[in-house]
PLY file of the C-alpha trace (Angstrom):
ply
format ascii 1.0
element vertex 176
property float x
property float y
property float z
element edge 175
property int vertex1
property int vertex2
end_header
-35.93 25.61 -5.31
-39.06 26.66 -3.43
-41.20 25.45 -6.34
-39.46 22.06 -6.26
-40.19 21.62 -2.54
-43.91 22.40 -3.05
-44.12 19.79 -5.82
-42.14 17.32 -3.72
-44.52 17.88 -0.82
-47.57 17.39 -3.05
-46.08 14.24 -4.56
-45.33 12.90 -1.06
-48.92 13.57 0.07
-50.28 11.84 -3.05
-48.06 8.78 -2.51
-49.03 8.61 1.19
-52.75 8.73 0.35
-52.36 6.08 -2.35
-50.44 3.80 0.01
-53.23 4.06 2.61
-55.97 3.29 0.09
-57.28 -0.26 0.21
-58.73 -2.39 -2.51
-62.37 -2.83 -1.36
-62.36 -6.35 -2.80
-59.76 -7.52 -0.27
-60.62 -5.48 2.84
-62.27 -7.51 5.62
-66.03 -7.21 5.80
-68.00 -7.13 9.07
-70.49 -9.95 9.65
-72.80 -10.96 12.47
-74.91 -14.09 12.95
-77.38 -14.53 15.81
-79.15 -17.57 17.24
-82.17 -16.57 19.34
-83.74 -19.04 21.77
-87.03 -18.02 23.34
-86.67 -17.94 27.12
-82.87 -18.16 27.06
-81.64 -15.25 24.94
-79.22 -14.81 22.06
-75.89 -16.21 20.94
-74.19 -13.79 18.53
-71.04 -14.26 16.45
-69.60 -10.99 15.09
-66.38 -11.04 13.08
-64.16 -9.59 10.38
-64.26 -11.69 7.22
-60.57 -11.83 6.35
-59.58 -12.24 2.69
-58.04 -15.59 1.76
-54.71 -15.61 -0.06
-53.40 -19.10 -0.90
-49.80 -17.99 -1.37
-49.66 -16.14 1.96
-51.44 -18.98 3.79
-49.07 -21.64 2.40
-46.01 -19.50 3.15
-47.18 -18.82 6.69
-47.23 -22.54 7.50
-43.56 -22.94 6.50
-42.19 -20.23 8.80
-42.65 -20.58 12.58
-42.14 -16.89 13.25
-44.66 -15.82 10.61
-47.13 -18.43 11.86
-46.78 -17.11 15.43
-47.34 -13.54 14.20
-50.44 -14.51 12.19
-51.86 -16.43 15.15
-51.24 -13.39 17.37
-53.11 -11.17 14.89
-55.96 -13.68 14.49
-56.31 -13.98 18.27
-59.13 -11.46 17.96
-61.10 -11.52 14.70
-64.45 -11.01 16.37
-66.71 -11.52 19.37
-68.97 -14.21 20.74
-71.75 -12.87 22.96
-73.80 -15.51 24.77
-76.83 -14.79 26.94
-76.93 -18.47 27.96
-74.39 -21.21 28.71
-73.15 -23.32 25.80
-70.79 -26.24 25.30
-68.59 -25.88 22.22
-66.47 -28.85 21.18
-66.98 -30.37 24.63
-65.77 -27.20 26.42
-68.20 -25.46 28.79
-68.60 -21.75 27.95
-70.44 -19.64 30.52
-72.79 -16.94 29.33
-70.93 -13.70 28.72
-68.98 -11.72 26.17
-65.79 -13.12 24.63
-63.21 -11.96 22.14
-63.19 -14.63 19.44
-60.12 -15.71 17.53
-58.61 -18.64 15.73
-55.20 -20.23 15.50
-53.71 -22.94 13.33
-50.49 -24.85 12.88
-48.46 -26.12 9.93
-50.60 -29.30 9.80
-53.92 -27.39 9.52
-54.98 -28.09 13.11
-57.37 -25.27 13.96
-58.42 -23.95 17.35
-61.19 -21.56 18.32
-60.01 -19.14 21.01
-62.46 -17.35 23.31
-60.97 -14.71 25.63
-62.65 -13.09 28.61
-61.03 -11.19 31.49
-57.58 -11.96 30.06
-58.17 -15.73 30.16
-58.07 -17.79 26.95
-60.31 -20.79 26.45
-59.12 -22.94 23.55
-61.44 -25.26 21.67
-59.99 -27.75 19.18
-61.84 -27.79 15.86
-62.24 -30.73 13.49
-60.72 -29.58 10.20
-60.96 -30.85 6.65
-59.11 -29.31 3.70
-61.00 -30.81 0.80
-63.72 -28.22 0.23
-64.12 -25.64 -2.50
-62.12 -22.44 -2.02
-63.93 -19.83 0.08
-62.48 -16.38 -0.60
-63.22 -14.90 2.84
-63.17 -16.20 6.40
-66.69 -17.07 7.47
-68.32 -18.47 10.58
-71.71 -20.07 10.84
-73.91 -21.74 13.44
-76.40 -24.28 12.06
-79.02 -26.58 13.55
-78.52 -30.34 13.57
-81.03 -33.16 14.03
-80.92 -32.86 17.83
-83.05 -30.29 19.65
-80.15 -29.08 21.81
-77.31 -29.32 19.26
-75.89 -27.05 16.62
-72.77 -27.03 14.46
-70.20 -24.24 14.61
-68.33 -23.97 11.33
-65.43 -21.81 10.22
-64.45 -21.69 6.53
-61.28 -20.23 5.04
-59.80 -21.19 1.68
-60.27 -24.97 1.37
-60.48 -25.40 5.14
-63.71 -26.31 6.89
-63.28 -26.39 10.69
-66.19 -27.48 12.88
-67.24 -28.15 16.46
-70.46 -29.41 17.99
-72.36 -26.83 20.03
-74.72 -27.99 22.78
-77.18 -25.69 24.51
-77.96 -27.14 27.97
-81.09 -24.95 28.21
-82.58 -26.96 25.30
-81.56 -30.41 26.60
-84.35 -32.98 26.80
-86.12 -32.75 30.15
-89.37 -33.77 31.78
-92.25 -31.33 31.92
-94.02 -31.03 35.26
0 1
1 2
2 3
3 4
4 5
5 6
6 7
7 8
8 9
9 10
10 11
11 12
12 13
13 14
14 15
15 16
16 17
17 18
18 19
19 20
20 21
21 22
22 23
23 24
24 25
25 26
26 27
27 28
28 29
29 30
30 31
31 32
32 33
33 34
34 35
35 36
36 37
37 38
38 39
39 40
40 41
41 42
42 43
43 44
44 45
45 46
46 47
47 48
48 49
49 50
50 51
51 52
52 53
53 54
54 55
55 56
56 57
57 58
58 59
59 60
60 61
61 62
62 63
63 64
64 65
65 66
66 67
67 68
68 69
69 70
70 71
71 72
72 73
73 74
74 75
75 76
76 77
77 78
78 79
79 80
80 81
81 82
82 83
83 84
84 85
85 86
86 87
87 88
88 89
89 90
90 91
91 92
92 93
93 94
94 95
95 96
96 97
97 98
98 99
99 100
100 101
101 102
102 103
103 104
104 105
105 106
106 107
107 108
108 109
109 110
110 111
111 112
112 113
113 114
114 115
115 116
116 117
117 118
118 119
119 120
120 121
121 122
122 123
123 124
124 125
125 126
126 127
127 128
128 129
129 130
130 131
131 132
132 133
133 134
134 135
135 136
136 137
137 138
138 139
139 140
140 141
141 142
142 143
143 144
144 145
145 146
146 147
147 148
148 149
149 150
150 151
151 152
152 153
153 154
154 155
155 156
156 157
157 158
158 159
159 160
160 161
161 162
162 163
163 164
164 165
165 166
166 167
167 168
168 169
169 170
170 171
171 172
172 173
173 174
174 175
């Protein structure tokens, strides 16, 4: 009997360790992207690159409770640290540190959420669902043709969600 309990205990420990193990191909990776502007400072996006699963994503959109739970979990997938003021999607964001998250609805309307001091700032994103499948959540900040403008982009599965980013510090001005 004593021998059976030792083996049972060892089997239980083995099962517990196996259950906690994660497939490294699907575990979120940590990424960070930084825009540096001389004289103004840095804008840094840091985030967990969540694995895309088509079946889970499609199922989430058909169940309000599951969608609410996913949006609660995705409320903080990273951070946005800004050493200068920016305007994202027409919304003024003061320099500072923000928890960064995303939310979406059953119609693939995506929102960027920045949280500081318990206050959420929501920024609607322009979304398209016709791109190639991207296996992990990714964010990017790219230059555009305007000196003071950039494009924020989030990719996940076939979704490409974007917002214009303006940096007032770089706005055209007269030199004295």
